[in-house]
Each structure stands twice: as structure tokens, then as C-alpha cells.
N, C-alpha and C positions, 0 to 999 in steps of 0.2 A: 620492745613492744610498740614503740612509737613508729618505727619503720614499717612494721606489719600493718598497722592501721592505715598508713599512707598507701600501701599497696592495695588494701581493700577499697579505699576511696578512689584510687586510680582505676581499679577494675570496674567499679560502679560507673565512673565517668566514661570509660571505654565502652561499657555495655549500652549506656544511654546514647553515646555517639553512634554506635552500631545500629541501634534501633531507629534513631533519627534518619540515618542514611538509608536504611531499608524502607522506611515509610516514604521518603522522598522518591526512591527508586520505583516503588509500587504506584504511588499516586501521580507522579509527574507524567508518565506516558498516557494515563487515562485522561488527565486534564488537557494535554496537547491534542489527543485524538478527538476529544469533544469539540475543540475549536476548529478542526479541519474537516469536519464531516461534509461540508459543502463542496469539497474538491474531489470527491470520489463519485464516479458515475458507473452504473451498471445497466441502466435501462436505455436501449438505443432509441426508444420513442422520445426520450427527453434530450433535446438539443444541449450540447455542451457550449456554454458561453463563458469565456475566460479572457484574460488579458495577456498580452505578450510579456514573457518573463515570469508568468505565474503557472507553475507546474500543476498538472492534474493527473488523476489516476483512473484508469478504466479497470473495473473489477469484473472478472468473468468466472462463471462456475467451472470447476474442473473436477468433476466427480470421478472421472475415469482417467486420472492423470498418468496412470501406468501404461495405458494403451492409446489414449487420445491426446492431442495437443492443439493449442490455439496458435494460429499463424496469421501474419498479415496477408490478406487476400490480394492486396495491391500495395505498391510502394506509397508511402506518405510523401507529401510535398515537402522537400527539404528546405524550401525557402520560407515555409510557414511553421513547420513543426519538426521536432526531433524526438525519437524514441530514446529515452535515457536509460530505462531498465525494463525488463520483461521477465515473465515466468518466475516470479517469486512466489512459489506455491506454498501455502500453509496447509500441510496435509495431516500432520500428526504431532503437533506441538502440544504439550500438556497444558500450558497456560494460555493457549489460543482460544478465544471465545468461540462457541459453537457456530455462530453466524459468519465467522471469518475462516473457518476450515474449508479445505478443498476449494480454494479461490486462487486465481492467478491475478497478479497486479501488474498492469502495464502502465508505466509512468512516462508521460509526455511533457515536453517543454515547448510551448509556443514561442516563436522568435520574432514574428512580424504579424501585423494585422491582416485579416483576410478570412475567407471561408474555405473549408476543406472537409474531407470525410476521412474516417478511419474505418476500414473494412477488415474484419477478422473472421477467419473460418476455423471451426473445430474439426480437425482432421482425424479420421480413424486410421488404424494401422494399414489398411488397404489403400489409403490415399483418398478415400471418399470424404466429402464434406458432410459431416453429421449435423452441423448447425452453422449458421452464419449470422453475424451482427454487423450492422453499419451504423456508425455514430456520426452525426453532423456536428461540426465544430465551427464556432464563430469566435474569432480572435479579435478582441478590441485593442485599442491603443493603451 
């Protein structure tokens, strides 16, 4: 009977550990996201001010992701800025908050101080520009 009780307490410890891991897995991304809200930009009227080596994200609406797509309208200055990831569209994830659905995330890494622009066009299947956005970027030291 003693071994059986040991198994029960081990199961209880395992359940508690599992619940603790799940709580951390749920709460940690929320805590991290709150600390990084200043690095996300979606309004082209708001100039982006950042530092070299500090990545930032441009968030664009993508309601017609099946037919339309965002593209760089002009090449970015490789001496100042690199595009590290693009088109990470959140369209139908169950746990994605409503305000983050149907968004494209364009991640940029500034490499040197200076001023530049990021021009993006929302292209229809026929190749026409449905929308354009131009972001002014100031990279500090």
C-alpha cells in the first residue's frame, strides 16, 4: 500500500508541475508582448524612430490575403536597414486576439544611423496598387 500512495503523490506533483508549466506558457508571451508594444508601427503618419541594432515591426492590414499582397514599392537602403522577415500573416489562428488577425508583420533591423523610407504597396491580382503606405524611419546611434 505504501508504494501506491507514493504513486499518488508523484501524480499530484506531476499535475502541479504540468499546471505550473502551462501557466508560465500562457502568461509569459502576454507579459513579453506588453513590454514590446512600442516597437510595432502601423500608422505611416507616425515617424519611426529607432536605434541601430533595435528591430522594429511594421504591421499592415491584410483583409484580402487570398487575393492581395503587400510588396515593397522600392528597395530599402541596405546600408541602413535590412528586411529580416515578412508576410507572417495571422489569418485564422484560434488563440490569436481579434486585433491581431488578418495582419502582416514586416520585421526590419536597422544597421546604421541615418534617415530612410519604407514604401509598401498593397497589390491586387491584376497588379494594380490598391493601397500604398510610406513610413519615414530615423535611425539613431
